[in-house]
Backbone atoms as SQL, in Angstrom:
CREATE TABLE atoms (id INTEGER PRIMARY KEY, chain TEXT, resi INTEGER, resn TEXT, atom TEXT, x REAL, y REAL, z REAL);
INSERT INTO atoms VALUES
  (1, 'A', 1, 'UNK', 'N', 98.716, 13.090, -28.466),
  (2, 'A', 1, 'UNK', 'CA', 99.862, 12.352, -28.820),
  (3, 'A', 1, 'UNK', 'C', 100.816, 12.015, -27.771),
  (4, 'A', 2, 'UNK', 'N', 101.467, 10.892, -27.859),
  (5, 'A', 2, 'UNK', 'CA', 102.323, 10.446, -26.752),
  (6, 'A', 2, 'UNK', 'C', 103.740, 11.274, -26.681),
  (7, 'A', 3, 'UNK', 'N', 104.424, 11.236, -25.622),
  (8, 'A', 3, 'UNK', 'CA', 105.603, 11.835, -25.550),
  (9, 'A', 3, 'UNK', 'C', 106.640, 11.503, -26.527),
  (10, 'A', 4, 'UNK', 'N', 107.346, 12.197, -27.154),
  (11, 'A', 4, 'UNK', 'CA', 108.343, 11.853, -28.121),
  (12, 'A', 4, 'UNK', 'C', 107.782, 11.862, -29.589),
  (13, 'A', 5, 'UNK', 'N', 106.450, 12.021, -29.723),
  (14, 'A', 5, 'UNK', 'CA', 105.754, 12.123, -30.858),
  (15, 'A', 5, 'UNK', 'C', 105.283, 13.636, -30.964),
  (16, 'A', 6, 'UNK', 'N', 105.339, 14.142, -32.374),
  (17, 'A', 6, 'UNK', 'CA', 104.951, 15.365, -32.583),
  (18, 'A', 6, 'UNK', 'C', 104.325, 15.478, -34.006),
  (19, 'A', 7, 'UNK', 'N', 103.705, 16.616, -34.292),
  (20, 'A', 7, 'UNK', 'CA', 103.026, 16.751, -35.672),
  (21, 'A', 7, 'UNK', 'C', 103.921, 17.686, -36.522),
  (22, 'A', 8, 'UNK', 'N', 104.861, 17.186, -37.206),
  (23, 'A', 8, 'UNK', 'CA', 105.685, 18.162, -38.023),
  (24, 'A', 8, 'UNK', 'C', 104.937, 18.568, -39.265),
  (25, 'A', 9, 'UNK', 'N', 103.947, 17.924, -39.671),
  (26, 'A', 9, 'UNK', 'CA', 103.147, 18.229, -40.870),
  (27, 'A', 9, 'UNK', 'C', 102.001, 19.224, -40.669),
  (28, 'A', 10, 'UNK', 'N', 101.894, 19.718, -39.354),
  (29, 'A', 10, 'UNK', 'CA', 100.854, 20.537, -38.986),
  (30, 'A', 10, 'UNK', 'C', 101.064, 22.105, -39.135),
  (31, 'A', 11, 'UNK', 'N', 102.193, 22.496, -40.005),
  (32, 'A', 11, 'UNK', 'CA', 102.438, 23.849, -40.163),
  (33, 'A', 11, 'UNK', 'C', 101.321, 24.620, -40.833),
  (34, 'A', 12, 'UNK', 'N', 100.661, 23.886, -41.528),
  (35, 'A', 12, 'UNK', 'CA', 99.403, 24.634, -42.222),
  (36, 'A', 12, 'UNK', 'C', 98.265, 25.178, -41.244),
  (37, 'A', 13, 'UNK', 'N', 98.429, 24.567, -39.950),
  (38, 'A', 13, 'UNK', 'CA', 97.428, 25.105, -38.819),
  (39, 'A', 13, 'UNK', 'C', 98.090, 26.404, -38.104),
  (40, 'A', 14, 'UNK', 'N', 99.273, 26.670, -38.457),
  (41, 'A', 14, 'UNK', 'CA', 99.771, 28.025, -37.896),
  (42, 'A', 14, 'UNK', 'C', 99.072, 29.172, -38.470),
  (43, 'A', 15, 'UNK', 'N', 99.040, 30.246, -37.666),
  (44, 'A', 15, 'UNK', 'CA', 98.496, 31.477, -38.207),
  (45, 'A', 15, 'UNK', 'C', 99.647, 32.248, -39.017),
  (46, 'A', 16, 'UNK', 'N', 99.297, 33.051, -39.798),
  (47, 'A', 16, 'UNK', 'CA', 100.329, 33.801, -40.567),
  (48, 'A', 16, 'UNK', 'C', 101.416, 34.380, -39.653),
  (49, 'A', 17, 'UNK', 'N', 101.013, 35.087, -38.564),
  (50, 'A', 17, 'UNK', 'CA', 101.972, 35.567, -37.697),
  (51, 'A', 17, 'UNK', 'C', 102.779, 34.631, -37.093),
  (52, 'A', 18, 'UNK', 'N', 102.201, 33.320, -36.670),
  (53, 'A', 18, 'UNK', 'CA', 103.025, 32.297, -36.084),
  (54, 'A', 18, 'UNK', 'C', 104.130, 31.882, -37.167),
  (55, 'A', 19, 'UNK', 'N', 103.625, 31.799, -38.247),
  (56, 'A', 19, 'UNK', 'CA', 104.656, 31.421, -39.261),
  (57, 'A', 19, 'UNK', 'C', 105.772, 32.503, -39.503),
  (58, 'A', 20, 'UNK', 'N', 105.336, 33.656, -39.403),
  (59, 'A', 20, 'UNK', 'CA', 106.390, 34.777, -39.425),
  (60, 'A', 20, 'UNK', 'C', 107.412, 34.581, -38.256),
  (61, 'A', 21, 'UNK', 'N', 106.840, 34.541, -37.108),
  (62, 'A', 21, 'UNK', 'CA', 107.742, 34.374, -35.887),
  (63, 'A', 21, 'UNK', 'C', 108.650, 33.105, -35.964),
  (64, 'A', 22, 'UNK', 'N', 108.088, 32.004, -36.439),
  (65, 'A', 22, 'UNK', 'CA', 108.753, 30.731, -36.693),
  (66, 'A', 22, 'UNK', 'C', 109.901, 30.980, -37.624),
  (67, 'A', 23, 'UNK', 'N', 109.649, 31.685, -38.663),
  (68, 'A', 23, 'UNK', 'CA', 110.659, 31.812, -39.757),
  (69, 'A', 23, 'UNK', 'C', 111.880, 32.727, -39.120),
  (70, 'A', 24, 'UNK', 'N', 111.456, 33.706, -38.506),
  (71, 'A', 24, 'UNK', 'CA', 112.663, 34.611, -37.924),
  (72, 'A', 24, 'UNK', 'C', 113.381, 33.724, -36.853),
  (73, 'A', 25, 'UNK', 'N', 112.654, 32.965, -36.035),
  (74, 'A', 25, 'UNK', 'CA', 113.320, 31.982, -35.106),
  (75, 'A', 25, 'UNK', 'C', 114.407, 31.183, -35.862),
  (76, 'A', 26, 'UNK', 'N', 113.899, 30.578, -36.894),
  (77, 'A', 26, 'UNK', 'CA', 114.664, 29.825, -37.734),
  (78, 'A', 26, 'UNK', 'C', 116.005, 30.520, -38.267),
  (79, 'A', 27, 'UNK', 'N', 115.983, 31.745, -38.406),
  (80, 'A', 27, 'UNK', 'CA', 117.134, 32.558, -38.715),
  (81, 'A', 27, 'UNK', 'C', 118.094, 32.817, -37.560),
  (82, 'A', 28, 'UNK', 'N', 117.728, 32.321, -36.349),
  (83, 'A', 28, 'UNK', 'CA', 118.506, 32.428, -35.294),
  (84, 'A', 28, 'UNK', 'C', 118.334, 33.745, -34.396),
  (85, 'A', 29, 'UNK', 'N', 117.181, 34.418, -34.683),
  (86, 'A', 29, 'UNK', 'CA', 116.897, 35.563, -33.988),
  (87, 'A', 29, 'UNK', 'C', 116.358, 35.325, -32.483),
  (88, 'A', 30, 'UNK', 'N', 116.600, 36.315, -31.642),
  (89, 'A', 30, 'UNK', 'CA', 116.198, 36.067, -30.322),
  (90, 'A', 30, 'UNK', 'C', 114.657, 36.696, -30.252),
  (91, 'A', 31, 'UNK', 'N', 114.045, 36.412, -29.210),
  (92, 'A', 31, 'UNK', 'CA', 112.596, 36.868, -29.104),
  (93, 'A', 31, 'UNK', 'C', 112.687, 38.486, -29.270),
  (94, 'A', 32, 'UNK', 'N', 113.512, 39.298, -28.734),
  (95, 'A', 32, 'UNK', 'CA', 113.509, 40.489, -28.819),
  (96, 'A', 32, 'UNK', 'C', 113.743, 41.080, -30.184),
  (97, 'A', 33, 'UNK', 'N', 114.713, 40.359, -30.890),
  (98, 'A', 33, 'UNK', 'CA', 114.980, 40.550, -32.245),
  (99, 'A', 33, 'UNK', 'C', 113.652, 40.565, -33.195),
  (100, 'A', 34, 'UNK', 'N', 113.072, 39.323, -32.966),
  (101, 'A', 34, 'UNK', 'CA', 111.718, 38.932, -33.640),
  (102, 'A', 34, 'UNK', 'C', 110.747, 40.125, -33.373),
  (103, 'A', 35, 'UNK', 'N', 110.612, 40.529, -32.066),
  (104, 'A', 35, 'UNK', 'CA', 109.656, 41.530, -31.745),
  (105, 'A', 35, 'UNK', 'C', 109.950, 42.864, -32.453),
  (106, 'A', 36, 'UNK', 'N', 111.299, 43.190, -32.564),
  (107, 'A', 36, 'UNK', 'CA', 111.626, 44.530, -33.173),
  (108, 'A', 36, 'UNK', 'C', 111.337, 44.308, -34.700),
  (109, 'A', 37, 'UNK', 'N', 111.757, 43.144, -35.359),
  (110, 'A', 37, 'UNK', 'CA', 111.379, 42.965, -36.669),
  (111, 'A', 37, 'UNK', 'C', 109.947, 43.061, -37.173),
  (112, 'A', 38, 'UNK', 'N', 109.072, 42.520, -36.366),
  (113, 'A', 38, 'UNK', 'CA', 107.713, 42.549, -36.489),
  (114, 'A', 38, 'UNK', 'C', 106.874, 43.738, -35.904),
  (115, 'A', 39, 'UNK', 'N', 107.736, 44.675, -35.250),
  (116, 'A', 39, 'UNK', 'CA', 106.968, 45.757, -34.511),
  (117, 'A', 39, 'UNK', 'C', 105.906, 45.304, -33.664),
  (118, 'A', 40, 'UNK', 'N', 106.048, 44.259, -32.803),
  (119, 'A', 40, 'UNK', 'CA', 105.382, 43.696, -31.691),
  (120, 'A', 40, 'UNK', 'C', 106.106, 43.756, -30.482),
  (121, 'A', 41, 'UNK', 'N', 105.262, 43.527, -29.416),
  (122, 'A', 41, 'UNK', 'CA', 105.999, 43.297, -28.114),
  (123, 'A', 41, 'UNK', 'C', 106.652, 42.139, -27.946),
  (124, 'A', 42, 'UNK', 'N', 107.752, 41.879, -27.123),
  (125, 'A', 42, 'UNK', 'CA', 108.426, 40.728, -26.904),
  (126, 'A', 42, 'UNK', 'C', 107.457, 39.658, -26.187),
  (127, 'A', 43, 'UNK', 'N', 106.445, 40.138, -25.535),
  (128, 'A', 43, 'UNK', 'CA', 105.576, 39.238, -24.796),
  (129, 'A', 43, 'UNK', 'C', 104.557, 38.555, -25.934),
  (130, 'A', 44, 'UNK', 'N', 104.270, 39.421, -26.981),
  (131, 'A', 44, 'UNK', 'CA', 103.654, 38.839, -28.041),
  (132, 'A', 44, 'UNK', 'C', 104.232, 37.795, -28.767),
  (133, 'A', 45, 'UNK', 'N', 105.589, 37.911, -28.939),
  (134, 'A', 45, 'UNK', 'CA', 106.456, 36.899, -29.417),
  (135, 'A', 45, 'UNK', 'C', 106.355, 35.624, -28.574),
  (136, 'A', 46, 'UNK', 'N', 106.280, 35.656, -27.423),
  (137, 'A', 46, 'UNK', 'CA', 106.161, 34.516, -26.568),
  (138, 'A', 46, 'UNK', 'C', 104.819, 33.840, -26.616),
  (139, 'A', 47, 'UNK', 'N', 103.856, 34.677, -26.920),
  (140, 'A', 47, 'UNK', 'CA', 102.513, 34.165, -27.190),
  (141, 'A', 47, 'UNK', 'C', 102.405, 33.459, -28.378),
  (142, 'A', 48, 'UNK', 'N', 103.029, 33.828, -29.390),
  (143, 'A', 48, 'UNK', 'CA', 103.126, 33.350, -30.840),
  (144, 'A', 48, 'UNK', 'C', 103.834, 31.955, -30.720),
  (145, 'A', 49, 'UNK', 'N', 104.980, 31.973, -30.054),
  (146, 'A', 49, 'UNK', 'CA', 105.831, 30.746, -29.916),
  (147, 'A', 49, 'UNK', 'C', 104.990, 29.663, -29.116),
  (148, 'A', 50, 'UNK', 'N', 104.291, 30.130, -28.110),
  (149, 'A', 50, 'UNK', 'CA', 103.425, 29.172, -27.267),
  (150, 'A', 50, 'UNK', 'C', 102.398, 28.528, -28.225),
  (151, 'A', 51, 'UNK', 'N', 101.764, 29.317, -29.034),
  (152, 'A', 51, 'UNK', 'CA', 100.873, 28.835, -30.028),
  (153, 'A', 51, 'UNK', 'C', 101.391, 27.841, -30.894),
  (154, 'A', 52, 'UNK', 'N', 102.604, 28.003, -31.298),
  (155, 'A', 52, 'UNK', 'CA', 103.359, 27.064, -32.296),
  (156, 'A', 52, 'UNK', 'C', 103.534, 25.676, -31.491),
  (157, 'A', 53, 'UNK', 'N', 103.960, 25.862, -30.140),
  (158, 'A', 53, 'UNK', 'CA', 104.225, 24.628, -29.469),
  (159, 'A', 53, 'UNK', 'C', 102.949, 23.883, -29.235),
  (160, 'A', 54, 'UNK', 'N', 101.762, 24.540, -29.097),
  (161, 'A', 54, 'UNK', 'CA', 100.498, 23.897, -28.893),
  (162, 'A', 54, 'UNK', 'C', 100.229, 23.089, -30.098),
  (163, 'A', 55, 'UNK', 'N', 100.392, 23.760, -31.246),
  (164, 'A', 55, 'UNK', 'CA', 99.847, 23.126, -32.545),
  (165, 'A', 55, 'UNK', 'C', 100.806, 22.033, -33.069),
  (166, 'A', 56, 'UNK', 'N', 102.056, 22.183, -32.773),
  (167, 'A', 56, 'UNK', 'CA', 102.930, 21.243, -33.427),
  (168, 'A', 56, 'UNK', 'C', 103.442, 20.247, -32.483),
  (169, 'A', 57, 'UNK', 'N', 103.114, 20.517, -31.128),
  (170, 'A', 57, 'UNK', 'CA', 103.577, 19.559, -30.042),
  (171, 'A', 57, 'UNK', 'C', 105.039, 18.915, -30.184),
  (172, 'A', 58, 'UNK', 'N', 105.898, 19.723, -30.361),
  (173, 'A', 58, 'UNK', 'CA', 107.271, 19.277, -30.230),
  (174, 'A', 58, 'UNK', 'C', 107.471, 18.449, -28.948),
  (175, 'A', 59, 'UNK', 'N', 108.423, 17.502, -29.026),
  (176, 'A', 59, 'UNK', 'CA', 108.639, 16.732, -27.792),
  (177, 'A', 59, 'UNK', 'C', 109.500, 17.695, -26.766),
  (178, 'A', 60, 'UNK', 'N', 109.057, 17.318, -25.494),
  (179, 'A', 60, 'UNK', 'CA', 109.574, 17.943, -24.317),
  (180, 'A', 60, 'UNK', 'C', 110.676, 17.092, -23.649),
  (181, 'A', 61, 'UNK', 'N', 111.878, 17.563, -23.861),
  (182, 'A', 61, 'UNK', 'CA', 112.939, 16.838, -23.012),
  (183, 'A', 61, 'UNK', 'C', 113.878, 17.804, -22.356),
  (184, 'A', 62, 'UNK', 'N', 114.561, 17.383, -21.348),
  (185, 'A', 62, 'UNK', 'CA', 115.403, 18.260, -20.439),
  (186, 'A', 62, 'UNK', 'C', 116.648, 18.636, -21.483),
  (187, 'A', 63, 'UNK', 'N', 117.109, 17.832, -22.429),
  (188, 'A', 63, 'UNK', 'CA', 118.228, 18.078, -23.141),
  (189, 'A', 63, 'UNK', 'C', 118.017, 18.956, -24.500),
  (190, 'A', 64, 'UNK', 'N', 116.783, 19.042, -24.874),
  (191, 'A', 64, 'UNK', 'CA', 116.618, 19.625, -26.172),
  (192, 'A', 64, 'UNK', 'C', 115.870, 20.945, -26.056),
  (193, 'A', 65, 'UNK', 'N', 116.189, 21.867, -26.803),
  (194, 'A', 65, 'UNK', 'CA', 115.440, 23.095, -26.987),
  (195, 'A', 65, 'UNK', 'C', 114.208, 22.813, -27.769),
  (196, 'A', 66, 'UNK', 'N', 112.979, 23.057, -27.278),
  (197, 'A', 66, 'UNK', 'CA', 111.743, 22.828, -28.091),
  (198, 'A', 66, 'UNK', 'C', 111.565, 23.527, -29.427),
  (199, 'A', 67, 'UNK', 'N', 112.333, 24.639, -29.472),
  (200, 'A', 67, 'UNK', 'CA', 112.084, 25.437, -30.573),
  (201, 'A', 67, 'UNK', 'C', 112.739, 24.886, -31.890),
  (202, 'A', 68, 'UNK', 'N', 113.900, 24.094, -31.638),
  (203, 'A', 68, 'UNK', 'CA', 114.482, 23.489, -32.729),
  (204, 'A', 68, 'UNK', 'C', 113.602, 22.511, -33.527),
  (205, 'A', 69, 'UNK', 'N', 112.978, 21.633, -32.883),
  (206, 'A', 69, 'UNK', 'CA', 111.895, 20.777, -33.675),
  (207, 'A', 69, 'UNK', 'C', 110.925, 21.538, -34.281),
  (208, 'A', 70, 'UNK', 'N', 110.526, 22.603, -33.611),
  (209, 'A', 70, 'UNK', 'CA', 109.380, 23.407, -34.032),
  (210, 'A', 70, 'UNK', 'C', 109.784, 24.047, -35.549),
  (211, 'A', 71, 'UNK', 'N', 110.986, 24.578, -35.494),
  (212, 'A', 71, 'UNK', 'CA', 111.549, 25.317, -36.597),
  (213, 'A', 71, 'UNK', 'C', 111.664, 24.270, -37.797),
  (214, 'A', 72, 'UNK', 'N', 112.030, 23.096, -37.427),
  (215, 'A', 72, 'UNK', 'CA', 112.389, 22.020, -38.324),
  (216, 'A', 72, 'UNK', 'C', 111.030, 21.375, -39.031),
  (217, 'A', 73, 'UNK', 'N', 109.867, 21.721, -38.313),
  (218, 'A', 73, 'UNK', 'CA', 108.633, 21.118, -38.776),
  (219, 'A', 73, 'UNK', 'C', 108.337, 21.507, -40.194);
């Protein structure tokens, strides 16, 4: 997909854990808070967030946080 385009309807492709992480991020929690809530390492949170980015392909810009479009997907 070209830059500026992303797949907001691809949420079904996320693993259950990626959906859990994304839901907690949508609540405004930090990576460390997500890790504590799910009893996983903070590095694992980063891995799940990276998986979300790969699957949803949120646009990359200098001005926007990529997590916001991913949460809105």
